C-alpha positions as CSV (number, residue, x, y, z in Angstrom):
1,X,42.8,-26.0,30.8
2,X,41.1,-24.7,34.0
3,X,37.3,-24.1,34.0
4,X,37.9,-20.3,34.8
5,X,40.1,-20.0,31.6
6,X,37.4,-21.7,29.4
7,X,34.6,-19.5,30.9
8,X,36.6,-16.4,30.3
9,X,37.3,-17.3,26.7
10,X,33.7,-18.2,26.1
11,X,32.6,-14.8,27.7
12,X,34.9,-12.8,25.4
13,X,33.8,-14.8,22.3
14,X,30.1,-14.2,23.2
15,X,30.6,-10.4,23.8
16,X,32.4,-10.0,20.5
17,X,30.0,-12.0,18.3
18,X,26.9,-10.7,20.0
19,X,27.8,-7.1,19.1
20,X,28.3,-8.0,15.4
21,X,25.1,-9.9,15.2
22,X,22.9,-7.2,16.7
23,X,24.3,-4.6,14.3
24,X,23.4,-6.9,11.4
25,X,19.8,-7.3,12.8
26,X,19.4,-3.6,13.2
27,X,20.5,-3.1,9.6
28,X,17.9,-5.7,8.4
29,X,15.3,-4.0,10.6
30,X,16.1,-0.6,9.2
31,X,15.8,-2.1,5.5
32,X,12.4,-3.5,6.3
33,X,11.1,-0.4,7.8
34,X,12.3,1.7,4.8
35,X,10.5,-0.8,2.5
36,X,7.3,-0.4,4.4
37,X,7.5,3.4,4.4
38,X,8.2,3.2,0.6
39,X,5.0,1.0,-0.1
40,X,2.8,3.0,2.2
41,X,3.9,6.2,0.4
42,X,3.3,4.6,-3.0
43,X,-0.3,3.3,-1.9
44,X,-1.0,6.8,-0.7
45,X,0.0,8.5,-4.0
46,X,-2.2,6.0,-5.9
47,X,-5.1,6.6,-3.8
48,X,-4.7,10.4,-4.3
49,X,-4.8,9.9,-8.0
50,X,-7.6,7.6,-8.0
51,X,-10.2,9.7,-5.8
52,X,-10.5,12.5,-8.3
53,X,-11.2,10.0,-11.0
54,X,-14.0,8.3,-9.0
55,X,-12.1,4.9,-9.1
56,X,-12.3,4.1,-5.4
57,X,-15.1,1.5,-5.6
58,X,-14.1,-2.1,-5.0
59,X,-16.8,-3.8,-7.4
């Protein structure tokens, strides 16, 4: 096999697999951001209900 053919095949393989992997990484990132937003929202709701009851001290 010629060196040019091997490099061409390697370039095609890299281009195809890199596209799949970046989409998967974006999906994981979106899931993590969604979880963070959910837990911050839950924390804010808990704080909102604790303030009127006077339970905000950390003692």
